[in-house]
N, C-alpha and C positions, 0 to 999 in steps of 0.2 A: 760646336764640335761634340764628340761623344763624351768627353770628360765633363761637360756641363750637366749631363744627365746621369752619369755613372760610368763605371768601368768594370769590365769582366776580368777577374784575376784567376789565373790557373795556379792553384796551390800544388806544391809537390805531393805526389801520391794520389792526386785526384784526376779523374778522367774528364770531369765536367767543370768548366770555369765557374767561379763563384762571382755573382754580380754584386758589386758594392756601390752604393750611391755616393759617388764623389767623396772618398775618404780623406783626400788631401787637406782640405781646409781645417779639419778638426785639430790636428797637432799644431798648426801654424799660430793661431791667436795666443795660446799660452807662451810659446817661444818669443813672440814679439813683445809680449807684456814683460817678460823677464829681462830681455836684452837691455832696455834703457837703464836698469838698475846696475847692470854690470859693465855697460859700455857707454861712451859718450853719445848723446842724441844724434849727432851727424852720422855716426857709424850705424846706428840702429835704423836710420832712415835711408841708408845707402842702397843703391840699386843692386848691390851684390847679394841682397837678401834672396835666398833661393825660393821663398814663398811668393 
């Protein structure tokens, strides 16, 4: 799908979409690293993880 290559994001005030190469994975790994220290392991591995 298109998300595997990148995504065009139309920022407010811009007429032309900005192409971003799949920005989603960047914030996810730090979040998943922090969770086990705050939550029990079964919760961190839960399928409810939005990433």
